[in-house]
N, C-alpha and C positions, 0 to 999 in steps of 0.2 A: 483454821478451816472451818469452813460454815457447816455448822450442825441441823438437828431437824429446829430447833430453838429457831435458827437465824428464820427459814422456812415458815413458824409460823408466825413470827416478827411482820416478815414482806407478808402472809397472807390477810393479816389482821390489818396492816394498815392499808392493803388493796381492798378490803368493806367500807373500810372509810373513802378510800380514795382512789376508786375505779380506773379515773383517769389513767393515774399515773404508771405513761407506759415506761419510763423509765426501771421501773419499781417489777414492773410484769416481766421486762426482757432479764433483771440480775435473777428475778425468782426460777423462770423457765430453765435459765443456765445451771442453773443451781440443782434443781431437781434431776435436768437431764443431767449432771456432773454426777450424783449422787443415781444415778438408775432408776430413777419414776419418770418413767417417759410417757407414761398414761395422765399423769397429773401434769407435768410438761406442759402435755399438747391441748390441754385446754387454754394456757396463756399466749402461748404460739398461733395458735386460733384466732385471737383475739385480737394479737397484732398482726397478724395476716392481715387481718380486715383494713387495719390501717396502714399498713406499709406494705401492698400485695409482691413487689417489687423487689423488696429488700432479699438479699442472698443468703445474709447469716440467718435469717427468719425459714428462709428455705432449706436452707444446709439443716435447720435446726425439726422440721416438719420431716423432713427426710429420716433422721435419725430416728427421731419417732416410730415412723410409719415401718422401719427397715428393724424395728425391736418389739415390732407386733405383727413380722413374718408378712408383712405388706408389702408385697418387692414391688407390684407396678404403682403404687403412689411411691414408693423409694425410691422409684427413677424417676416417677415424675417433677418431683420436687426436687429431688437431688440435679436432676436435667437443668433444671431454669437457673439454680442457682452456681450450676458448673458452665456454663454460659457467660457468668461475671468471675467467678473465681473458681479457673478452671487449674490452679496451680495445689488448691487447698488440698491441703494431704487425706485428710478427713474425709472431705469429700470424696476423692477418686476411688478411697475404699469402700464407701457406704455402697458406692454405683458400680463397683468391680464387685463387690460383695453382692451386691442384688442383681444383677447381669449373674453371675454364676449361677443362682436358684432359680434364671429364668432361662437356665442355658443358654444366652446371647454368647457365645464366646468370643469373638470377637470385639465384644465392647467388654467385656472379663481382662482381655489380655491390653486393651488400649487404657482400661484406667489402674487396672494394677502394675501394671509395668512403669507406669508413670512412677510407684513408689517405692517400686522392688526392693530397692538397694537401699532405701530408710528403713525398712523394716528389719526386724531381728528373725537370723537366720532359719529360727522356728516356728513362725508366725503361720498362722495358718493362712493368710490371703496367699502366701507363697504354695501353699500346696491347691489350693483355687486356682492360682496363676499356669502353674505347673501345670493343672489337668486340661484347662482350656489348653494350653501351648499346643498337647500333644493332641488332643482333641482337634485341633487344626494343622496338623500336621506339623509341627514348629518344635520337631525334634532337637536343636541344636540353641534356642534357645531355652527351653524346658531343660536339658543337661545343665545351661551355665547358672540355671537358679539350683537345681537341685544337686550338683556339687558341690555347694555350699552349704548344702541343709546339716547342723548339727544331732538334733535331738531325732532321729530315726526310731520310727514307728511301723507296725503292722502297713497302715496305708501308704509311708513313706517307699515301705519295699516294693509295693504297686506297682507305685507310680514310676518308680527306678525299674523296676522290671519290666515297665510294658515301654519306659523313655530308654534303656538297654536295647529291646527288641528293632523298636524304629531306627535305632542309631546304626545295627548292625545289617538291616535292611539297605540303609541309606549307604552303607558302606566305610560308615565310621566306627571301625574296629577299635580303634585308640581309645577314640571317646568313650565307648562303651566299656572297655575293659577299665575303663580310667573310673565310670559312674559302679561299676562292680567294686572294684577295689573299696571304694569311698566307701560303701553300702558296706561291704565285710569287713570293715575295718572300724563302723560305727555302732557294727552287730559285736563288738570285743566285749 
């Protein structure tokens, strides 16, 4: 695995050879994987000046922006990349999350639904998806996600209660009962 030592080695190399875009790219990936989005963004911005339409760089820029709660720019760069790589799971997660914080729930459902089946049953993005589905009145869709939650917490209980109420109002008594039973068994 790459370490801080590798990062310093690449940085020192780039001081001598700043034109080496490949090393800049590798260094930005390394920094992102180590959670250093602010440092990585310096190199990503440099690379974007040379390759402004590179979807991988746009995705990395989106990661940097979402790491700094800059939802608008995370969406801006994420959508540019999405136009070229719409099946990228990480990109759909970034866009779904940014749209969630912007309260654009139909976009949350669009992006997070694409990756929901590949996420662990207790992933926070699934909670965002269910909340967005409930806001949009997509109760049956929310039910199908909620029923699989493994580690239910207080927030999950609130989502389950809200979904259960909407299911009852829609006449889906069996689904509401199933959700309640699932929630109660997880609390034991």
